[in-house]
GUDO-367606 format. One record per residue (C-alpha): x, y, z. Coordinates in steps of 0.02 Angstrom, whole numbers, plus 50000, padded with zeros to 5 digits. Layout:
XYZ
...
***
This chain:
469985142150727
470445140350543
472305137350570
472105124750714
470825115150611
472005114850462
473455108850570
472385094950642
471855090150466
473665089150409
474145079450565
472765066850528
473515063050357
475275061650427
474695049750565
473765039750433
475355039150328
476375033150477
475095019650516
475145013450337
477045014050331
477165004050492
475924991150428
476844989050262
478534986950347
477804974650472
476984964150336
478644963150244
479594958550402
480704973950392
481574980650546
481524999450529
481935014150640
480655026550702
481485039050585
481085027850437
479265026250488
479145045050512
479955048850344
478895036050252
477365041950349
477615059550285
477775052750108
476195042150123
475285056550208
475765068250066
475155055749937
473495053750026
473315072650044
473555074349858
472445059949803
470965058449922
470265076349913
470575076549725
469665060049696
468155065749797
468195082849713
467835074149547
466125069949621
465795084349742
466845098449672
468365105249763
467355111049913
467385108750100
466245093350098
467495084249986
468925089150102
467975083450256
467505066950176
469335064450127
469805067350309
468515054550363
469265041950243
471005045650310
470355042450485
469585026150426
471215020950341
472155024850503
470985014050605
471085000250474
472985000450470
473094999950660
471834985850668
472704975850532
474354977750621
473714974550797
474434956950805
476074961550724
477564967150824
478434982050751
480244976850747
481124993050786
482874993450715
484114997950848
484945014250801
486665016850877
486885033550961
488255038350838
487135035350687
485695044550767
486855059250795
487455058550614
485655058350552
485185073950649
486805082750604
486215081550425
484345083950442
484285097350578
485405110550495
484495109050331
482805109050417
483285124850512
483905133450354
482335127950262
481215134750400
482115151550391
481975152350202
480135147750205
479805160850338
480695174750242
480285169450063
478445164650063
477335180250066
478315187850208
477295203050266
478165219650299
477435237250289
475855231150204
476855223050063
477285204750034
479105199750011
480075184849945
481855179549909
482805176249750
482135158649729
480315163849748
480255179249639
479935169949477
478885154549518
477995159249679
476655170249597
476195155849481
476015143349622
474965155549721
473815158149572
473555139449551
473285136049736
472055150249760
471095147349599
470795128849635
470015133449803
469055148649742
468295141149585
467955123849652
467905115049484
468895099049468
469905094949367
470315113449370
470385124949221
472015134049185
471725151049268
473095160149172
472185157549006
470405162249055
470115144849126
469665138948951
470895124548943
471515110949059
473125111749157
474765107849070
475535106049242
475445092849380
474135101849483
474035089949631
475605098049699
474525113749715
472905105949775
473795099449931
473805117749986
472135122649910
471265110850030
471815121450180
471055137050104
469385128150116
469605128550305
469855147350298
471735148550324
472785162450248
473615159450081
475325159850165
474825146550293
474025135650160
475595136550055
476765131950198
475805118650294
476045103650178
477825108750136
478465105650313
478185086650314
478715085650132
480415093350170
480645081750319
480215066950208
481485072050075
482905075050198
482605059850308
482255047350169
483785052450069
484905049350220
484025033050262
484135027050081
485995030750077
486195021850244
485335006350177
486345006250017
488055009950094
487835001550263
488635015750359
487965031750437
489565041350400
489455037150215
487605041750214
488005058550292
489335062250161
488095057550023
486815069150103
487985084150102
488645080349928
486865080449861
485985094349954
487525105449969
488565099049824
489205109949683
490495110949546
491885123249514
490815138249468
491495147849618
493125150049522
492255162449406
492045173949557
493835173449619
494505186949502
494225201549620
493345206649779
491955214649675
491695198349579
491555188549740
490345200749821
489245200549665
488695183249721
487755191149866
486935205949781
486675200149601
485135191649531
485575173549491
487445176649486
487915162149599
489205148249582
487805135749547
486735146349430
487765157649317
487105155949141
488365168449070
489745155749106
488705140349065
488475135449248
486785126949253
486925113449388
485935121849526
485835119149712
484365107549750
483695117649896
483865135249826
483335131749647
482275116049648
481435112149814
481055129849870
480375137349708
479665121649626
478285113649728
478085099349605
479895094449633
479725095549823
478175084749836
478765073649693
480405069949782
479505066349945
478535052549856
479995047249746
481205045149890
479875035149982
479785023849829
481685022549816
481885018049999
480565004549983
481264998749816
482974996149893
482154984450018
481074976749881
482374974349744
484024972749837
483554965150006
482204953249944
480734961450035
479544958349890
477984959650000
478234978449994
477514979349817
475834986749875
476725000849967
477825005049818
476345003949700
475285015949803
476645029149811
477165026949629
475365027849568
475135044549655
476595052849566
476045057849389
474985072949436
476125077449582
477745077549482
477745069449310
479635069849293
479865059849455
478625046949391
479565045549226
481225043649318
480465030249430
479825020549280
481565020549203
482375015049366
481125000949388
481364995349209
483234993049236
483054984749406
481704973149339
482834967749195
484294964649312
483164954449426
482634943649278
484434941749222
484944935849394
483524922949393
483814916449216
484304899049277
482524892149264
480744896849218
480174894749398
481514906649459
481064919049322
479234918749371
479644920849555
480744935749512
479474943549393
477884941049495
478104954849627
478684967149493
477144963349388
476004965649538
476864982149577
476644987849396
474814982649395
474404992649552
475435007849503
474715007449328
472925006549391
473215022749487
474355031449362
473555027749193
471975038149222
473095052849267
474225050049117
472865047948988
471665060349067
472885074749084
474735071849044
474655063448873
473255075048817
474335090148854
475925083248777
474995078648618
474095095348597
475315107548679
476875115548608
478665108848606
478435092948706
479415076948670
480775081548546
482565076248517
483915087248591
485715082748630
486725087448784
485385095048896
485725113748929
487555114448877
487885130048775
489655130348708
490725119048818
491385101848778
490285087848842
491375081448985
492055098549032
490285105149049
489855091949178
491555092749263
491395111349300
489545110249341
489475094749452
491285094449507
492005081449625
490545069249616
490635068449426
492525065949425
492395051249544
490915042149464
491915029549363
493125024049501
491675024049623
490665012649509
492125000449491
492415000549679
490604998249733
489784982049784
488714973149654
487054978749732
487584996949731
488174995549550
486474988349501
485635002249599
486645015649507
486365007249337
484565013149339
485205031049344
486255028249189
484665025249088
483965041749154
485575050549102
485555042948928
483735047248895
483865064848969
485345068748858
484395064448701
482555068648729
481665084048798
480025080948888
479445099048902
479665115748812
481095121748922
482715111548899
483305116749072
481865107049152
482675090449104
483685093149262
482155086449355
482655069649281
484525072149289
484495075949474
483765058649507
485295051449420
486335063249526
485525056849687
486155039449649
487845046249596
488085055249761
487715039249856
488915029449746
490295042449762
490105044749950
490455026249977
492025026749871
492685043049942
492455037250122
493365020950087
494745030349997
495005042050144
494945027450267
496395019450175
497525033950226
498405028050383
499025045250436
497595052850535
498065071250507
498245067850321
496575058950318
495715073550405
496545086350289
496105076450132
494305074150191
494125092650230
494825097250059
493635085249971
492125091850066
492655109750031
492875106549845
491225097349837
490165110049931
490945127449929
489955133849781
488305128549859
488785136250026
488955152949937
487315150349844
486365146250003
487145161350088
486525172249946
484815164449957
484695167150144
484995186050131
484035189149969
482475200049985
481315206449850
479615214749859
478375203349775
476755213249797
476635231449850
475375237249981
474275243749839
474325226549755
473855218049918
472415230049947
471745227849770
471855208949783
470955208849950
469515218849875
469425207149725
469435191949838
468005198649945
466895205949810
467175197649640
466245182049587
467335166349593
467045164249406
467455182349361
468665185149217
469925199349231
470855207649091
472565212749157
474305214949087
475365199449060
476565203349203
476995188649314
476675198849473
474795198949453
473745201449611
472095196749529
472775179549487
474065176149622
473225183449777
471385182849730
471385167049624
470305174249486
470455169549304
471415181649194
471365182649006
473215179148980
474615176349104
476465179049086
477375169948947
478595164549083
477235152349133
476075148848988
477455146048860
478425133948970
476815124549009
476625121448823
475055132048804
474435140048643
474205157848703
474505169348553
472655173248530
472385177848713
473975188148719
473465197748565
471715200348635
472435208048794
473425220348690
471895224648585
470825227448742
472075240248805
472605248548642
471065246648530
469635241948648
467885238348590
466285232748673
466105218348552
467835211448595
467465212548780
465835203248754
466645190248643
467855185148780
466645187648924
467765199849016
467015205549183
468355217749243
469785227449164
471275232249272
472375247549250
473965249749350
475705256649320
476155240749227
474725241349102
474945259949071
476815258049037
476725241948935
475335246848815
474765262448722
473275260948837
471625269648794
470965271248970
469765284948917
468735271648827
468345263448994
468185279649091
466745285448981
465815268848971
466055258849130
465985262349317
467525261949426
467335246449533
468905248749637
470255261949649
471805265849751
473375276049716
474045263349590
472555252949535
470935256749445
469755242449404
468275245149287
466755234049297
466175228149126
464725216849171
***
């Protein structure tokens, strides 16, 4: 009954989100399609799923009672939204059959591909082992550790489990707690991971198309923008055209794809394969961000200023879901606010009328966001390592500035200037917000890893794809010869998407063993028998069953994670080495270690003195590859 209960719980939040979306659109007098209500409903539902259980967990701990009370509140909000909108007629926007077909021709193929990748990449069981794809091999173990540890340990805000739980998170952990809540109902880790991702993906795909449709006024242009963004790429495929062996290396190499080939300075990745699938913060952040952008188009460019509460609620939920999306949204709003004031400069009354809804939006969003920012985000950036520093030209290593972006982004980048000059005034104002994101991202790093500024740059790129799609469609329409128009359009689409097609093909067939049968068995024993607060000393490998599958605290996790989260981890890392190479009872007691794990990894990575543990401590668990000693 665990999985059906979890599905019903998720459905409750999505229904609640749809009810709130419908109410907000009705109050603003917006005619919207059922697709818009569904997409916005998934965004609102995701925000509520992140915020309500977390808020109640501050009082009750992250336990089942908090989750159930959050569900009760969602049910109450649903009833309230339906009651408040009972006298309002939902003005359904008529959707021509052609546009409906274009919408599904975009959303359905990507949804089907996403479903396949999720099925094969997220803890796919085979022969007792758990498997993943190329995109999941690096980040998936980290996300699993965070999701499982939040549910197992129950403390909230959670401690950082990859550093003995002794410090707070340097990571937006609400993108993990949206899955942790399903573990409280008894679902498997795989099911908990996947359940909230399904509506989030639908929200991202549908809202991007609908936003482009609103901005460009045409379903065909929106569809081109959709494919240019989600399947767009530069000219990296040319590096693989030298020989048959070079081309085939795309499909059997590890990150040797036309959109992610560091050796040739190709860093502009495919959004699905390298951002949405492996990075949960980006997925859930974009679901909320695109909800905000869709509403902000109505708010700022169609005069639907009564939507400020809806935008404020979604925006205020963003900081601990995806901090970069929140920062991008702030920059966009700053530009659009200034342009609104400039347009209303004729009188003080007009200025106040223009500023008032923006100020109300900022007040509501700030009330929700500031506790998250000051309670977690700013504390980490002020005490962590390598946050907020000047750095020019993002991740470019060796190429000229414009050539780097030409070969990485390709057709969209080449057409940005003529597209901007060609666009209508509202679309130019819309894109202008992205220019501020580009300028800031090219000068300032907001995290230890320079590459991660792409989480800001891709928001600029979203707007650029919409801008370019409008221009390119109009340019092709100007060709009177139909065969020439078709040929030119096909060539443009091929140039703009071929690299990503190859990348997605590689992703679809990629397959790596994440956890061996022995790892799975050891983790299952830990999960069933170790105290939720137990501390394990393990190696610092990123494939760590005690952390990822059992959710227990470990003394020090992989530097792939702790370094890029800005953590100070040198002392813990050195302690791990000492406990394997020069162990002592006093050091074990000092750190409060409960269990010490020996596997092939620890034995090969350290000059391990396992005899110290063999003569002093009982074997708590053992299989052909793992031995775990109980210390206390």
